[in-house]
C-alpha positions in Angstrom: 5.7 4.0 -17.4 2.1 2.7 -16.2 -0.2 5.3 -14.6 -1.4 4.7 -11.1 -5.4 4.2 -10.6 -7.4 6.5 -8.1 -8.2 4.2 -5.4 -9.3 4.1 -1.8 -7.1 3.6 1.2 -9.1 0.3 1.8 -8.2 -1.1 -1.9 -4.8 -0.2 -1.2 -4.6 -2.2 2.0 -6.1 -5.1 0.3 -3.4 -4.9 -2.6 -0.7 -5.0 -0.1 -1.9 -7.8 2.0 -1.8 -9.9 -1.4 1.8 -9.2 -1.2 2.4 -10.3 2.2 1.8 -7.1 4.4 -0.3 -7.6 7.4 -2.2 -5.1 9.3 -0.2 -4.4 12.8 -2.4 -2.0 14.1 -4.6 1.1 13.5 -4.8 4.6 14.9 -7.6 6.7 14.0 -7.9 6.4 10.0 -4.4 5.1 9.6 -3.5 1.4 9.3 0.1 0.5 9.8 1.3 -2.6 7.9 4.5 -4.4 7.9 5.9 -7.5 5.8 5.1 -10.5 7.4 8.3 -12.5 6.4 10.7 -9.9 5.2 11.1 -7.3 7.7 13.8 -5.6 5.9 11.1 -3.9 4.1 9.8 -0.6 5.2 6.8 -0.3 7.1 3.7 1.3 5.2 1.3 3.6 6.8 -1.9 3.9 4.5 -4.7 6.7 5.5 -8.3 4.9 5.2 -9.2 7.9 2.7 -11.8 7.7 -0.1 -9.4 8.8 -2.4 -5.2 8.3 -2.0 -3.2 10.8 -3.6 -1.0 9.7 -6.8 2.0 11.1 -4.6 1.1 9.2 -1.6 0.4 5.9 -3.4 3.7 6.2 -5.5 5.6 6.6 -2.4 3.8 3.3 -0.9 4.4 1.3 -4.2 8.2 2.2 -4.0 8.4 1.7 -0.3 6.8 -2.0 -1.1 9.8 -2.3 -3.6 7.4 -3.1 -6.7 6.6 -1.5 -9.7 3.5 0.5 -10.8 2.5 -2.5 -13.5 2.9 -5.0 -10.9 0.5 -2.9 -8.4 -2.0 -2.5 -11.0 -2.0 -6.4 -11.4 -3.0 -6.6 -8.2 -6.0 -4.7 -8.7 
C-alpha cells in the first residue's frame, strides 16, 4: 500500500478537480466539492489548510472512490 503525501488543501482541491469534481461553494476556510457528472459520489469538504492530516486525506480519497496509488498519480 502506498503512502499518502503531505499536501495542502489547495493541492488536494486541484487533484480532485482532475477527477471531475467542481467547487460548489466555500464558507470560510472550507471548500465543498461535488462530482460534476456522477452525483452518486459523496460530496467532499476540504479545508484550505497548509497541511491536511493524513486521516482526513485518506477519508477524502476513500469518499472519492479511488485508491491511494491513483491519487498519488494525480499529484
